[in-house]
C-alpha positions in Angstrom: -7.3 -6.1 5.4 -4.9 -5.0 2.5 -3.6 -1.3 1.9 -6.8 -0.1 0.0 -9.3 -1.0 2.2 -8.4 1.6 5.6 -11.6 1.3 7.6 -11.3 0.3 11.2 -11.0 -3.4 11.8 -13.3 -3.8 15.3 -11.7 -7.0 17.8 -12.2 -8.7 20.5 -10.3 -8.7 23.5 -9.2 -11.4 26.1 -12.2 -9.6 28.2 -14.8 -9.8 25.7 -14.0 -5.9 25.0 -14.5 -4.8 21.3 -10.9 -1.9 20.6 -10.2 -0.9 17.2 -7.7 -1.7 16.1 -4.4 0.1 14.9 -4.5 1.5 11.9 -2.9 0.3 9.0 0.2 2.5 7.7 -1.4 4.4 3.9 -0.2 6.5 1.8 -0.7 9.9 2.1 -0.9 13.0 -0.4 2.4 14.8 1.7 4.3 11.8 0.7 6.8 12.2 -1.5 8.2 8.9 -4.2 11.0 7.6 -1.5 8.7 8.1 1.6 6.1 5.9 -0.4 8.8 3.4 -1.5 9.8 3.0 2.4 5.5 2.4 2.4 5.5 -0.2 0.0 8.4 -2.3 1.2 6.8 -2.4 4.5 3.9 -4.2 2.7 6.1 -6.5 0.6 8.3 -7.8 4.5 5.5 -8.1 6.7 7.1 -5.4 8.5 6.1 -1.9 10.2 2.7 -3.1 11.3 1.7 -4.1 7.5 0.9 -6.7 6.7 2.9 -8.9 3.9 0.6 -7.9 0.6 2.1 -8.1 -2.8 -1.2 -6.1 -3.9 -0.9 -3.6 -1.4 3.1 -3.4 -2.3 2.6 -2.9 -5.8 0.2 -0.5 -5.5 2.2 1.8 -3.7 5.1 0.6 -5.5 3.6 2.1 -8.4 2.6 5.3 -6.6 6.0 5.7 -5.7 7.2 4.9 -9.9 5.0 8.2 -10.5 6.6 10.3 -8.2 9.8 9.6 -9.2 11.3 6.6 -6.9 13.0 4.7 -9.3 14.0 1.8 -6.9 10.3 1.4 -6.8 10.4 0.8 -10.5 12.7 -2.2 -9.9 10.6 -3.4 -7.0 7.2 -3.3 -9.0 8.7 -4.9 -12.0 10.3 -7.8 -9.9 7.0 -7.9 -7.9 4.9 -8.4 -10.8 7.0 -11.7 -12.2 5.6 -12.9 -8.7 2.0 -12.6 -9.3 -0.8 -13.6 -10.9 -2.9 -10.4 -13.7 -5.5 -10.8 -11.4 -3.3 -9.6 -8.9 -1.7 -6.9 -10.8 -5.3 -5.8 -11.8 -6.2 -5.3 -8.5 -3.0 -3.3 -7.7 -3.5 -1.0 -10.6 -7.2 -0.4 -10.0 -6.0 0.5 -6.3 -3.6 3.5 -7.2 -5.5 4.6 -9.6 -8.4 5.2 -7.1 -5.8 6.9 -4.4 -5.0 9.1 -7.5 -8.7 9.5 -8.3 -9.4 10.6 -4.1 -6.6 12.8 -4.6 -5.0 10.9 -1.3 -2.0 10.8 -3.6 -1.3 13.3 -5.5 1.3 13.0 -8.6 2.1 16.9 -8.9 6.0 16.4 -7.3 
């Protein structure tokens, strides 16, 4: 599951009981560029409860860059050099969905 898919994930425990897996950290409307950058770093490194996911990291770096994070611009560019064109396109579409849904506001 990547950051653009925020539906809860159910899995079985050793006792056969289905429980809801913890939700992934996702961008929110109150996050500034720095907070989004830190979240992107979590996805790029696979830390803080986030899976390593280049598409999600690129998407979040894109949102952070739009909110003024210089570091996010650098990391997004570096990450783009390691990604396939279709992965970059997917990340850009996902960022647009967050913006269109109002989950991430670009107003400073």
